[in-house]
C-alpha positions in Angstrom: 100.7 81.4 97.7 101.1 78.8 94.9 98.1 76.6 94.1 99.7 73.4 95.4 100.5 75.0 98.8 97.0 76.5 98.9 95.4 73.1 98.1 97.5 71.5 100.9 96.2 74.1 103.3 92.7 73.5 102.1 92.9 69.9 103.0 94.0 70.9 106.5 91.2 73.4 106.7 88.7 70.7 105.5 89.6 68.5 108.4 89.2 71.3 110.9 85.9 72.4 109.4 84.5 68.8 109.8 84.1 69.7 113.5 82.2 72.9 112.9 78.5 73.7 112.6 78.4 76.1 109.7 75.7 78.7 108.9 75.6 80.3 105.4 73.7 83.6 105.7 72.3 85.4 102.7 69.3 87.4 101.4 69.1 90.2 103.8 67.2 93.5 103.3 69.4 95.5 100.9 68.9 96.4 97.3 71.3 93.5 96.5 69.0 90.9 98.1 68.4 88.9 94.9 72.1 88.6 94.1 72.8 87.6 97.7 70.2 84.8 97.5 71.9 83.4 94.5 75.4 83.7 96.1 74.2 82.0 99.3 72.5 79.1 97.5 75.6 78.4 95.5 77.8 78.4 98.6 75.4 76.3 100.5 75.3 73.6 97.8 79.1 73.6 97.5 79.7 73.2 101.2 77.2 70.3 101.3 79.0 68.7 98.5 82.2 69.1 100.4 80.6 67.0 103.2 80.5 69.7 105.8 77.8 70.3 108.4 76.0 73.3 107.0 72.6 75.1 107.0 71.4 78.1 105.1 69.5 81.1 106.5 67.8 84.1 104.8 68.6 86.6 107.6 66.5 89.8 107.9 66.4 90.5 111.7 68.6 90.7 114.7 66.7 87.7 116.1 67.8 85.7 113.1 71.5 86.4 114.0 71.0 85.5 117.6 69.4 82.2 116.6 72.3 81.4 114.3 74.8 82.3 117.0 73.1 79.9 119.5 73.1 77.0 117.0 76.3 77.3 114.9 80.0 77.8 115.5 81.0 79.5 112.2 79.3 81.7 109.7 79.8 82.0 106.0 78.8 85.5 105.0 77.0 85.6 101.6 75.2 88.9 102.2 75.7 91.8 99.9 75.0 95.5 100.4 73.7 97.3 103.5 73.1 95.4 106.7 75.4 92.6 105.8 78.4 94.1 104.0 78.6 97.4 105.9 79.7 96.2 109.3 76.3 96.0 111.0 76.0 92.2 110.9 79.7 91.8 111.6 79.3 93.9 114.7 76.5 91.7 116.0 78.4 88.4 115.3 81.5 89.8 116.9 79.6 90.7 120.0 78.1 87.2 120.1 81.5 85.6 119.7 80.8 83.8 116.5 83.6 83.7 113.8 82.6 84.7 110.3 84.1 84.9 106.9 85.5 88.2 105.4 86.4 91.4 107.0 85.5 92.6 110.5 83.2 95.4 111.5 85.5 98.4 111.0 86.9 97.4 107.6 83.5 96.3 106.3 82.0 99.7 107.2 84.9 101.6 105.8 85.0 99.7 102.5 81.2 100.0 102.0 81.6 103.8 102.1 83.1 104.7 98.7 83.8 108.3 99.7 85.7 107.5 102.9 87.6 104.6 101.2 88.9 107.1 98.7 89.9 109.6 101.5 92.0 106.8 103.1 93.6 105.8 99.8 94.4 109.4 99.0 95.9 109.9 102.4 98.1 106.8 101.9 99.3 108.2 98.5 97.5 105.5 96.5 96.1 106.4 93.1 92.4 106.9 93.0 90.4 109.2 90.6 89.6 112.7 91.8 86.2 113.1 93.2 83.6 115.4 94.8 81.5 114.5 97.8 77.8 115.7 97.5 75.2 115.1 100.1 71.5 116.0 100.6 72.7 118.7 103.1 75.1 120.5 100.7 73.2 120.5 97.4 72.6 124.2 97.5 76.4 124.8 97.8 77.5 122.6 94.8 79.4 124.4 92.1 78.0 122.3 89.3 80.0 124.1 86.6 83.3 123.3 88.3 82.8 119.5 88.0 84.8 118.0 85.1 82.7 116.0 82.6 82.2 113.2 81.8 82.0 111.8 85.3 80.7 108.8 87.3 78.0 109.4 89.8 77.8 106.8 92.6 75.6 106.3 95.6 78.3 106.0 98.3 77.0 103.0 100.2 75.5 100.8 97.4 77.0 97.9 95.4 76.3 95.8 92.3 76.3 99.1 90.3 73.1 100.2 92.0 72.7 104.0 92.0 75.6 104.3 89.5 75.5 106.6 86.4 77.8 107.9 83.8 77.1 111.6 83.0 78.2 113.5 80.0 76.7 117.0 80.4 75.4 119.3 83.1 71.8 118.1 82.8 72.8 114.5 83.2 75.1 115.4 86.1 72.4 117.0 88.1 69.8 114.3 87.2 72.3 111.6 88.1 73.0 113.1 91.5 69.3 113.5 92.3 68.7 109.9 91.2 71.7 108.6 93.3 70.3 110.5 96.3 67.2 108.4 96.1 69.5 105.4 97.0 71.7 107.1 99.5 72.2 110.3 101.5 75.7 110.8 100.2 76.9 110.8 96.6 80.3 110.4 95.0 81.0 112.3 91.8 84.2 110.7 90.4 86.5 111.6 87.6 85.8 109.5 84.5 88.7 107.2 83.6 88.8 106.0 80.0 90.6 102.8 79.6 90.7 99.1 80.6 88.9 97.7 83.6 90.3 95.0 85.8 89.4 93.3 89.0 91.8 91.6 91.5 90.4 88.9 93.9 92.3 88.6 97.1 92.2 85.4 99.3 94.1 85.9 102.5 97.4 87.3 101.4 97.2 85.8 97.9 96.1 87.8 94.8 94.3 85.5 92.4 94.7 85.9 88.6 93.6 89.3 87.4 90.5 89.5 85.3 90.0 92.1 82.5 86.3 93.0 81.9 85.2 94.0 78.4 81.7 95.1 77.8 79.7 96.9 75.1 78.3 99.1 77.8 79.8 102.4 78.8 81.0 100.6 82.0 80.5 97.4 83.9 77.0 98.2 85.1 74.3 96.0 86.6 73.1 94.8 83.2 76.6 93.9 82.1 77.1 92.0 85.4 74.0 90.0 85.7 71.7 90.3 82.7 73.2 90.8 79.2 75.5 87.8 79.0 77.8 89.5 76.5 80.5 90.7 78.9 84.0 89.2 78.2 86.1 88.0 81.1 89.7 87.7 80.2 91.6 85.7 82.8 94.5 85.7 83.1 94.4 89.3 81.9 96.7 90.4 79.1 99.2 92.4 81.1 103.0 92.6 81.0 104.7 90.7 83.8 106.0 93.9 85.3 102.5 95.5 85.2 101.0 92.4 86.9 103.5 92.4 89.7 103.0 96.1 90.3 99.2 95.9 90.1 99.0 92.9 92.4 101.1 94.7 95.0 98.9 97.8 94.6 95.7 95.8 95.0 97.0 94.0 98.1 98.2 97.3 99.7 94.8 98.9 99.0 93.1 95.9 100.6 95.4 95.8 103.7 95.4 99.6 104.3 91.6 99.5 104.8 92.0 96.7 107.3 90.3 94.1 105.1 90.9 90.4 105.6 89.9 86.9 104.4 88.3 87.6 101.0 87.8 90.7 98.9 88.0 92.1 95.4 89.7 95.3 94.3 88.4 97.0 91.1 91.0 99.0 89.1 91.1 101.1 85.9 94.1 101.4 83.7 94.1 104.6 81.6 95.6 105.2 78.2 98.9 106.3 79.8 99.1 103.0 81.7 98.4 104.7 85.0 96.4 102.4 87.3 93.5 103.9 89.4 91.9 102.2 92.4 88.1 102.3 92.2 86.7 100.4 95.1 87.0 97.4 97.4 84.2 94.8 97.7 84.6 93.0 101.0 81.8 90.4 100.3 82.2 89.8 96.6 79.5 87.9 94.7 79.6 84.1 94.6 77.1 83.4 91.8 77.8 81.5 88.7 78.6 84.8 87.0 80.7 86.3 89.8 84.3 87.3 89.4 86.0 85.7 92.4 85.1 82.1 91.4 86.3 82.8 87.9 89.7 84.0 89.2 89.9 81.0 91.6 89.2 78.6 88.8 92.1 79.9 86.7 94.3 79.8 89.8 93.5 76.1 90.1 90.8 76.0 92.8 87.3 74.5 92.3 84.3 76.4 93.6 84.1 74.1 96.6 87.8 74.5 97.4 87.3 78.3 97.2 84.5 78.1 99.7 86.5 75.9 102.1 89.5 78.3 101.8 87.3 81.3 102.6 86.0 79.4 105.7 89.6 78.4 106.6 90.7 82.1 106.6 87.9 82.8 109.1 89.1 79.9 111.3 92.7 81.2 111.2 91.5 84.7 112.1 89.5 83.4 115.0 92.6 81.6 116.3 94.6 84.8 116.2 91.9 86.9 117.9 
């Protein structure tokens, strides 16, 4: 969708949203709580600036969600991580009949599970790095020497690079798996892909301008995301036109095949042979001042406030179709 068409749609959405009582929910109880608080406050401020009726809530219990459902007609999801991004909050809001931004219960739960996301992508013939599934139950059966190194070790249900380690030798592999198991009961050990790192923000059925991430770290870890300040964000990314068309289509297919909707961000690696590899889908991407979706939206031609209105508008449209 071209930016002028999108902005025209945003104006229509803004008029519809004027009749809604909007709750922005953030904080939560996950390891990503601090990032969620920052995302939520930024969204809350933007929607107030847009002149909408909006209130913010740091939600931590089921009672919080019931209260919100009783007092508001639409929810902007600014939660990250477990109990918020994994389908649990979505399930409650769906049962209470309150529309909310982003994907529904099933897609949220699936995308939060890195291992099963990769199984789905593999089954659909989409390119994703080879991997091994390790759990606390099968540790004694792991053939450590058969795992190619270097590799990435990932807690399967965490985000913001929490429980994520690059390992280069057997000792680091075993140590990384045991560390990841302190965050999660399931661990993904993934083939290391050397190359360029990209992210593709998706708004409805529109892929926003690609961002290439360049960092001095081994990979785009928590420090590179939120602390160091030395990460380079190249947007629009330096890709050939044919590559951009192909990668946009791949990102959108990967998004749709998981049943995602509204807003999301696909992370992708491009190796030295120019082969793209799907890494993961984030169904509630960050909305802080350092987050990637607002950067892509700005290059597309949308202000932060317009982006927030568009995300809410997608939720209104989804509710009308339900």
